[in-house]
C-alpha positions as CSV (number, residue, x, y, z in Angstrom):
1,M,67.4,102.3,112.3
2,E,65.3,102.4,109.4
3,K,68.3,101.6,107.0
4,S,66.9,104.1,104.2
5,I,67.2,107.2,106.4
6,L,71.3,106.3,106.9
7,P,74.0,107.8,104.6
8,I,75.9,106.2,102.0
9,V,79.6,106.3,103.2
10,V,82.6,106.8,101.0
11,I,85.8,106.5,102.5
12,G,88.4,108.3,101.0
13,A,88.4,111.7,100.0
14,G,91.0,111.4,96.6
15,P,89.2,112.0,93.3
16,V,86.9,108.9,92.9
17,G,86.1,109.2,96.6
18,L,85.1,113.0,95.9
19,A,83.9,111.8,92.3
20,A,81.4,109.7,94.0
21,A,79.9,112.2,96.5
22,A,79.2,114.0,93.2
23,H,77.4,111.7,91.9
24,L,75.4,110.7,94.8
25,V,74.3,114.6,95.4
26,S,73.6,114.9,91.7
27,R,70.7,111.5,92.6
28,N,69.7,113.2,95.8
29,E,71.2,110.8,97.9
30,T,73.5,111.9,101.1
31,P,76.9,110.6,101.2
32,L,79.0,110.7,104.0
33,V,83.0,111.2,103.1
34,L,85.6,110.1,105.5
35,E,89.1,110.9,105.1
36,A,92.1,109.4,107.6
37,G,94.3,112.3,106.4
38,S,93.9,116.3,107.1
39,A,93.3,117.4,104.0
40,V,91.5,116.2,100.6
41,G,93.6,114.4,98.0
42,A,96.2,113.4,100.4
43,S,97.6,110.6,98.9
44,V,98.0,112.6,95.7
45,R,99.8,115.6,97.8
46,Q,102.2,113.2,98.7
47,W,103.4,112.7,94.9
48,G,102.7,116.2,94.1
49,H,105.7,117.3,92.4
50,V,105.1,114.4,89.8
51,R,103.5,116.0,86.5
52,V,101.3,113.5,85.2
53,F,101.2,112.3,81.6
54,S,97.3,112.4,81.0
55,P,95.9,115.8,80.3
56,W,93.4,117.4,82.5
57,K,91.0,116.5,79.9
58,Y,91.1,112.7,81.1
59,N,91.8,114.3,84.9
60,I,87.9,115.5,85.5
61,D,84.8,113.8,86.4
62,P,82.0,115.7,84.1
63,V,79.7,115.4,87.3
64,A,81.9,117.0,89.6
65,A,83.2,119.3,86.9
66,S,79.0,120.3,86.5
67,L,78.9,120.9,90.3
68,L,81.9,123.1,90.8
69,K,80.5,125.6,87.4
70,E,78.2,126.5,89.9
71,T,80.6,127.8,92.3
72,G,82.0,130.1,89.1
73,W,84.9,127.3,88.8
74,Q,87.0,128.1,85.6
75,E,87.7,124.6,84.1
76,P,91.8,124.4,83.6
77,D,92.5,123.6,79.6
78,G,92.1,120.4,78.3
79,D,95.5,119.8,76.9
80,Y,97.6,121.2,80.2
81,L,98.9,118.2,82.0
82,P,99.0,118.9,85.7
83,T,101.5,118.7,88.6
84,G,99.8,116.5,91.2
85,T,100.2,119.6,93.7
86,E,98.0,121.3,90.9
87,F,95.5,118.7,90.5
88,V,94.7,119.1,94.1
89,E,94.9,122.9,94.2
90,Q,92.7,123.4,91.2
91,Y,90.5,120.5,91.7
92,L,90.3,118.9,94.4
93,E,90.0,121.2,96.9
94,P,87.6,123.5,95.2
95,L,85.4,120.6,94.5
96,A,85.7,119.8,98.6
97,A,84.9,122.9,99.3
98,S,81.8,123.3,97.3
99,P,78.5,124.0,99.0
100,A,77.2,120.8,97.5
101,L,79.9,118.7,99.0
102,K,81.6,120.5,101.9
103,P,79.2,119.7,104.3
104,H,79.5,115.6,104.0
105,I,83.4,115.7,104.4
106,Q,84.5,114.9,107.4
107,L,88.9,114.9,108.1
108,N,90.9,113.1,110.1
109,S,88.9,110.4,110.2
110,K,90.3,106.7,109.7
111,V,88.1,104.1,109.3
112,L,89.6,100.8,111.1
113,A,86.4,98.3,110.4
114,V,83.5,97.8,108.2
115,T,81.2,95.1,109.4
116,R,77.1,94.7,109.6
117,L,75.2,95.8,112.4
118,G,74.9,92.4,114.8
119,Y,76.0,90.6,112.5
120,D,79.9,89.4,112.4
121,K,81.0,87.2,109.2
122,L,79.5,83.9,110.5
123,K,76.0,84.9,110.6
124,T,73.4,84.8,107.6
125,A,70.1,85.0,107.8
126,G,68.8,88.5,107.7
127,R,72.4,89.8,107.1
128,E,71.4,91.9,103.7
129,N,68.9,93.3,105.7
130,A,71.3,94.8,108.2
131,P,72.6,98.3,108.1
132,F,76.7,98.6,107.8
133,L,78.8,99.7,110.6
134,L,81.5,101.4,110.7
135,M,84.1,101.8,113.2
136,V,86.1,105.4,112.6
137,E,88.8,107.1,114.7
138,Q,88.4,110.3,114.9
139,T,90.9,113.2,115.7
140,V,90.2,116.6,116.4
141,D,92.6,118.9,118.2
142,G,94.9,116.5,118.7
143,R,92.7,113.7,120.8
144,S,91.8,110.4,119.2
145,E,88.4,108.6,119.7
146,E,86.6,105.8,118.2
147,I,83.2,106.3,117.0
148,E,80.6,104.2,115.1
149,I,78.6,105.4,112.1
150,L,75.6,103.3,110.6
151,A,75.5,103.8,106.8
152,K,73.1,101.9,103.5
153,A,75.7,101.4,101.3
154,V,79.6,102.2,101.7
155,I,81.7,102.2,98.4
156,D,85.4,102.1,99.3
157,A,87.4,104.8,97.8
158,S,90.5,104.6,99.8
159,G,92.9,103.3,97.0
160,T,96.6,101.9,97.6
161,Y,99.4,104.0,97.6
162,T,99.4,103.8,101.7
163,Q,100.3,100.1,101.4
164,A,103.6,99.5,98.7
165,N,104.8,96.6,97.7
166,T,107.8,95.1,99.1
167,L,111.2,94.7,97.1
168,G,111.2,91.1,98.1
169,A,110.6,88.9,95.0
170,S,107.9,86.6,96.9
171,G,105.5,89.1,98.0
172,V,107.0,89.6,101.1
173,P,109.6,91.7,102.5
174,A,113.0,90.6,101.8
175,R,115.3,89.4,104.5
176,G,116.9,93.0,105.9
177,E,114.2,94.6,104.4
178,R,112.3,95.9,107.0
179,A,115.1,97.3,109.6
180,L,116.5,99.3,106.3
181,A,113.4,100.5,105.8
182,R,112.9,101.5,109.0
183,S,116.4,103.4,109.2
184,G,115.2,105.2,105.8
185,R,117.8,104.2,103.7
186,I,114.3,102.8,101.4
187,F,112.2,105.2,99.7
188,Y,108.6,103.5,98.6
189,G,107.0,105.6,96.0
190,I,108.7,108.8,94.0
191,P,110.8,111.1,96.2
192,E,111.0,114.8,94.8
193,V,114.5,114.3,93.8
194,L,115.1,117.3,92.3
195,G,113.5,119.2,95.7
196,Q,113.5,118.6,98.9
197,E,115.3,114.6,99.1
198,R,117.9,116.4,96.5
199,S,120.5,116.1,99.9
200,R,119.4,112.4,99.8
201,Y,120.8,111.0,96.6
202,A,122.9,113.8,95.2
203,G,126.6,112.3,94.9
204,K,125.2,109.3,95.5
205,R,125.1,105.6,94.3
206,V,121.1,105.1,93.9
207,M,119.4,101.9,92.9
208,V,115.7,102.3,91.6
209,V,113.8,99.1,91.4
210,G,110.8,98.5,89.3
211,S,109.3,98.9,86.0
212,G,106.7,101.0,85.7
213,H,106.0,104.7,85.1
214,S,107.0,105.7,88.8
215,A,110.4,104.1,87.9
216,F,110.5,106.1,85.1
217,N,110.0,109.2,86.7
218,A,112.8,108.6,89.8
219,L,115.3,107.7,87.0
220,L,114.6,110.9,84.9
221,E,114.6,113.0,87.8
222,L,117.8,111.5,89.0
223,V,119.8,112.2,85.5
224,E,118.6,115.0,85.9
225,L,120.2,115.6,89.2
226,A,123.6,113.6,87.9
227,K,124.0,116.2,85.2
228,E,124.4,119.0,88.3
229,E,126.0,116.0,90.7
230,P,128.1,113.9,88.1
231,S,129.6,111.9,91.3
232,T,125.8,110.4,91.4
233,R,125.5,106.7,89.9
234,I,122.1,105.3,88.7
235,T,121.3,101.8,88.8
236,W,117.8,100.6,87.3
237,V,116.9,97.0,88.7
238,I,114.1,95.1,87.3
239,R,112.4,91.3,88.3
240,R,111.6,90.8,84.2
241,K,114.4,88.8,81.8
242,F,112.4,89.8,78.5
243,L,112.6,93.6,77.7
244,D,109.6,93.7,75.5
245,N,107.9,96.7,75.7
246,L,109.7,97.6,78.8
247,Y,109.9,101.6,77.5
248,G,105.7,101.9,77.2
249,G,104.5,103.0,73.4
250,E,107.3,105.5,73.4
251,A,106.2,107.6,70.0
252,N,102.7,105.1,69.5
253,D,101.4,106.4,72.7
254,A,98.3,108.1,72.5
255,L,99.4,110.5,75.1
256,P,102.6,111.8,74.1
257,A,103.9,112.9,78.1
258,R,103.3,109.1,78.5
259,G,105.5,108.4,75.6
260,S,108.1,110.7,76.0
261,L,108.7,109.4,79.5
262,G,109.5,106.1,78.3
263,Y,112.1,107.7,74.9
264,R,113.5,109.5,77.1
265,L,114.5,107.1,79.6
266,H,114.7,104.6,77.1
267,Q,118.0,106.9,75.9
268,A,119.0,107.4,79.0
269,V,120.0,103.7,79.2
270,E,121.3,103.2,75.9
271,E,123.9,106.3,76.6
272,G,124.6,104.6,79.6
273,K,123.4,107.3,82.1
274,I,121.8,104.2,83.8
275,K,122.8,100.8,84.5
276,L,119.8,98.7,83.8
277,I,120.1,94.9,85.2
278,S,117.2,92.8,84.5
279,G,116.1,89.5,85.8
280,F,117.0,90.2,89.0
281,K,115.0,88.8,91.8
282,I,115.8,90.1,95.3
283,A,116.1,87.7,98.2
284,S,117.9,90.2,100.9
285,L,119.3,93.2,101.6
286,E,122.1,93.6,103.7
287,Q,124.0,97.1,105.1
288,T,128.2,97.2,105.7
289,G,128.8,100.0,106.9
290,A,127.8,102.5,104.5
291,A,126.9,100.4,101.6
292,L,123.9,98.5,100.8
293,T,123.9,95.2,99.0
294,L,121.1,93.5,97.3
295,T,121.1,89.4,96.9
296,G,119.4,87.6,94.5
297,E,118.9,84.2,93.7
298,H,122.0,83.6,92.1
299,R,124.0,86.8,92.3
300,K,124.5,89.9,94.4
301,L,124.9,93.2,93.1
302,P,127.1,96.1,94.0
303,P,126.9,98.3,96.9
304,V,124.5,101.3,96.7
305,D,123.5,104.1,99.5
306,Q,120.1,104.6,98.7
307,I,117.1,102.9,97.5
308,I,113.8,103.7,95.5
309,A,111.1,101.2,95.7
310,T,109.1,101.7,92.9
311,T,107.4,98.2,92.9
312,G,103.8,99.3,92.9
313,F,101.0,99.1,95.4
314,R,98.6,96.5,97.0
315,P,95.0,97.1,99.0
316,D,94.6,97.1,102.7
317,L,92.2,94.8,103.5
318,S,91.9,94.8,107.0
319,M,89.2,96.7,107.8
320,T,87.0,94.7,105.7
321,G,87.8,91.5,107.6
322,E,84.2,90.8,108.8
323,L,82.6,91.2,105.3
324,R,81.9,88.3,102.8
325,L,83.6,89.9,99.7
326,S,84.1,87.9,97.3
327,L,87.8,88.7,96.1
328,D,90.1,87.2,93.4
329,P,92.5,85.0,95.4
330,S,95.7,86.8,93.4
331,L,94.7,89.8,92.7
332,E,92.9,90.9,95.5
333,S,90.3,92.8,93.0
334,P,86.3,92.0,93.2
335,A,86.5,88.4,91.8
336,A,84.3,89.6,88.3
337,L,86.5,92.4,87.9
338,A,90.1,90.0,87.6
339,P,89.5,88.4,84.7
340,L,89.2,91.5,83.0
341,I,92.3,93.3,84.1
342,D,94.5,90.4,84.6
343,P,98.1,91.5,84.3
344,N,99.3,88.1,83.2
345,V,96.8,88.2,80.3
346,H,96.3,92.1,79.9
347,S,99.0,94.1,78.9
348,C,98.0,97.3,77.7
349,G,94.7,98.3,75.8
350,S,92.2,95.0,76.6
351,V,90.6,96.1,79.3
352,P,87.1,96.4,78.8
353,P,84.7,99.1,80.5
354,H,83.1,97.5,83.3
355,G,80.9,99.1,86.4
356,E,78.5,98.0,89.5
357,A,78.0,94.4,88.3
358,E,82.0,93.6,88.3
359,L,82.6,95.5,91.4
360,A,79.8,94.1,93.4
361,H,79.6,90.9,96.4
362,S,76.5,88.5,96.3
363,Q,76.9,88.3,99.7
364,E,77.0,91.8,100.6
365,P,75.3,93.8,98.7
366,G,75.7,97.6,99.0
367,F,79.3,97.3,99.4
368,Y,82.2,98.2,96.3
369,M,85.5,98.7,96.4
370,V,86.5,101.2,93.6
371,G,88.9,103.2,92.1
372,M,92.7,102.3,92.7
373,K,91.5,99.9,95.6
374,S,89.2,97.7,92.9
375,Y,92.2,96.9,91.0
376,G,94.0,95.2,93.8
377,R,97.3,94.4,92.6
378,A,97.1,94.9,89.4
379,P,98.8,98.0,87.7
380,T,96.6,99.4,84.9
381,F,94.0,101.5,86.4
382,L,93.6,104.7,84.9
383,M,91.7,107.6,87.1
384,M,88.7,107.7,84.6
385,T,87.5,104.0,85.1
386,G,87.2,105.2,88.4
387,Y,84.5,108.2,87.7
388,E,82.9,105.4,85.2
389,Q,82.6,102.6,88.0
390,V,81.0,105.1,90.8
391,R,78.7,107.0,88.0
392,S,77.3,103.1,87.3
393,I,77.1,102.2,91.0
394,T,75.5,105.5,92.0
395,S,73.0,104.5,89.4
396,A,72.3,100.9,90.5
397,L,72.4,102.6,94.2
398,V,69.4,104.8,93.6
399,G,67.6,101.9,91.5
400,D,68.3,103.3,87.9
401,W,69.6,99.6,86.5
402,K,69.5,101.3,83.1
403,A,71.8,103.4,83.4
404,A,74.1,101.1,85.5
405,R,74.3,98.4,82.8
406,E,75.2,100.7,80.3
407,V,78.9,101.4,80.6
408,E,80.9,103.3,78.6
409,L,84.4,104.4,78.8
410,V,86.7,106.4,76.2
411,L,90.4,106.5,76.9
412,P,93.8,106.8,74.9
413,E,95.6,103.8,74.3
414,T,99.1,103.0,74.9
415,G,100.6,102.1,71.9
416,V,101.9,98.7,73.7
417,C,99.5,96.4,72.4
418,S,100.9,93.2,71.8
419,V,99.9,89.2,72.5
420,N,103.4,88.6,73.3
421,N,103.4,89.4,77.3
422,R,106.2,87.3,78.7
423,N,107.0,88.2,82.2
424,L,104.7,91.2,82.3
425,T,104.3,91.0,85.7
426,D,107.5,90.5,87.1
427,D,107.3,93.8,88.7
428,S,104.3,95.1,90.7
429,G,103.2,98.0,89.7
430,A,104.8,97.6,86.1
431,A,102.0,100.0,83.5
432,C,99.3,102.1,84.0
433,C,97.6,101.6,80.7
434,G,94.3,102.4,79.0
435,V,91.8,101.0,76.8
436,P,91.6,101.4,72.9
437,K,90.4,105.1,72.2
438,T,87.1,103.5,70.5
439,K,83.8,103.8,71.9
440,Q,83.0,100.7,73.9
441,V,79.5,100.1,75.4
442,L,79.0,97.2,78.0
443,K,75.4,95.7,78.9
444,V,75.2,93.7,81.9
445,E,72.6,92.3,83.9
446,P,72.1,93.9,87.2
447,M,72.8,91.7,90.4
448,L,70.3,92.7,92.7
449,V,71.8,91.2,96.0
450,K,75.5,92.3,95.0
451,A,77.3,95.3,95.8
452,G,97.5,109.1,88.8
453,N,100.4,106.6,89.6
454,T,100.8,106.5,90.7
455,G,103.4,108.0,89.9
456,S,102.9,110.0,86.7
457,S,100.2,108.3,85.3
458,A,97.3,109.9,86.9
459,C,96.6,106.5,88.5
460,C,95.2,107.3,91.7
461,G,92.0,106.3,93.5
C-alpha cells in the first residue's frame, strides 16, 4: 500500500492527543486517534475531582480552540481554575465532538504493539520506507477482537497515568507491596478523600508517600477530613533527606494556586496536623491484623491503616518493543530530550522549549512520543509543553521545517529556581514545574531521518 495515503495514527485521546489531531486536521492531514478508554480524557477523568492550579489560559491549545470556535463554542474564563471534570466536559468532550475531529476518533481501541510492516527489530535495509503496523484490541458491545492498522506516522500521546511508580525505593515494588495493592490497602494517585473514598480514610491512620503536587492535594484533603473526623491521623513520608524547596515557590510562584498548595501544606505541617518523616526509603510492607507497617533501610515506622502512593508515574514501553527507539536509559524519554529535562539537573524553570528534533528517533522516522510520555520518568511536564510539541511535529510531518524548527513556549515560573538541588529526585514525580516567564525561541536543524498531574498541575499527557 502507498504510504502517502495512510493516516497518521495518534495514540490517546487526552489533551495532547486531541491537540495533535487538531493540528493535523488544520494541516489537511488525516489523523486516526485510538483511545483505549470508553471516552476521551480517560486518565483526566480519574482525577476529575481535583482542581488544577493552572488556569484555563494555560490549558487550551490555540489550534484546537480555533476549531472549537467554528462550532460556536465559548472559551472559558482564562483565569478560572477548572477541575479535571470541568476540563473534560468544557474542553475535551466538545473538541472530540467537533465535526473536524469526531470522524477520526475510535474509542475502546487499545494499542497492543507498534512495529514496521514486514520488519522486526533486527531488519535494517528499507526499514524507513515500510509503514507502521499497529496491533489494536477493539471492544464493541462487550466483545473484543484484534485488528491491524497501517500508518505512515505515529504520535504516541498515551500518557503515563495508568503506570504508577511503586513505593519501593529501588524502583521495583517493595517486599509485600504487590499483595497489599491487590487487597486495596494502597491507592496509587489522588483519591477523592472528601467524596467517594471518604469512608476509606475517615478516622483512620493514613500515610501519604511522595513529595509532588499530587501528594499536596491528598494531604490537604486529609487535613480537611480530619476537621470533621478528628480521629484521622496523617503521616507524610518522603525519600529526600533535605527539605529545600519541599513546598515549592509558595508566595513567589507565578501561579498563585500552585503556590497556595505549598503554603497551606507547610502551615499544616508546622501546626502538627501532619507528621512529616523525611529521608525514609521503603524496603518492605507488612500487614499484621488490620495494621500496615513500613520498614526502611534502618528503621520501622508506626503502623497505619491506609497508604496513598503519590510517587509519580512512568511510561509503558511494552507496545514499542519492536521499534528502534533512542531512549535515555534512566529517564526513558527520547535521548535528545533527556539532558533538557533531567530532574537531577533541572529543579524548576530551566527546561527550554523543545520540539520535533528532540523528540525524533533516527532509526524510526515518523514515530514520536509526546505529552507526559515524552518525559519518561521526569516529573516536570506541563500541558502547554505538549501542545508545542505536537505543533512542531505536525509541521515536520507536512514538510514545513521552518515552523518545525522555531519552537516557542511561554510558561509561568515556579519561583523555586535554585542551583541547590540536593536529593530533588528522591521522590518520583516530585514537582511539576514550568520554564521562566519569558519568551524563548529555539531554532534547530531538521533531522530528516528522525521521528495535568498529574495531580493538581494540569500535568497530563
